[in-house]
N, C-alpha and C positions, 0 to 999 in steps of 0.2 A: 469549560466551553467559554461562558459567558464572560466573563474577566477577558480572557484571550481576545475575543472578537472585542473587546469596548475600546482596546489598546491600537486599533485598525492595524493590525500585522500585515506586511507584506509573504511571510513565509510564519509558517506552525509545523511544528514537529507533533508527529503524534506515535506514540510507543505503543505497539499494540491496541488499536482503539477497537478491536473487535474482543479482544480477550475477557470472557468472563460474565461476557452481553447475552442477554435471554436472543437465542436464534431468532426469532420474530420481532426483535428492533435492530438485527445490523443494518437492513434493508433503508430503514427509516435514517440511520447513523450516515451511510453510505450517499444519498440524496442530500443531505446536508453540508457533505465536505462536496459534494460535485456543486451544489449551488455555491457555497463560499466562492470556491476554485475558479466558477464564472464570474464572480463579482470580483476578480483578480488577488484572490488569497491561494498563493503554492503553498504545496504541502510537501513537507519529507516524511514518509509513514514507513515505520516498521511495522510488519506484522507478518505471521505465519498462517493466516487464515486467506488460503491463494483465491478463492473466489471474490473476496475482499480485494485483494492486491491486482487480480486482473481486472478487477469494474473500476477501479479508481485512476491506476496508473497508465500513464504514456510511454513511461520510460521506467524500466524496473534493475536494479543492483542485485544479483544472487553471490552469495557471501556461503562460503564455506572453507572451515576450521581455518577462520580469520581475514581470508583472502578473497579477494574477486572472482568468482567461478566464473561470473558472465554478465552481460549488461545488454538490453537491447528493448523494444516494444516487446506488449506481453506476446504477440502473436509469435517474435522469435523467440524467448524466453520457453514459452511451452512446447517449442520445436526443439530446442537445444540438446543433444545428446549427451553435452556434459552435465548440464541441470540434472535429465533425466536418470543418469546414473549416479548421482549424488543423494538424489533426495528419494528415485523410486528403487533404487536398485535394478534398473533397467540393463 
């Protein structure tokens, strides 16, 4: 991450930033991402940890079987019937 930040990027792609991380450190990682975002860096995050997704993202795209199932704010995604059916079997 330090090397990436040294290039002064406008956009950073993070693929599963919480995967394999000690759960006690995930909050600290999220705090850093929020700080960098406030400093003007945008992030495209691929993540399966929904707590991380909901806390970091202001717009979410949900994919199912390679297609866009839904997109919207965290609140919209949490209430989307298609998302609930696909991921929770609701």
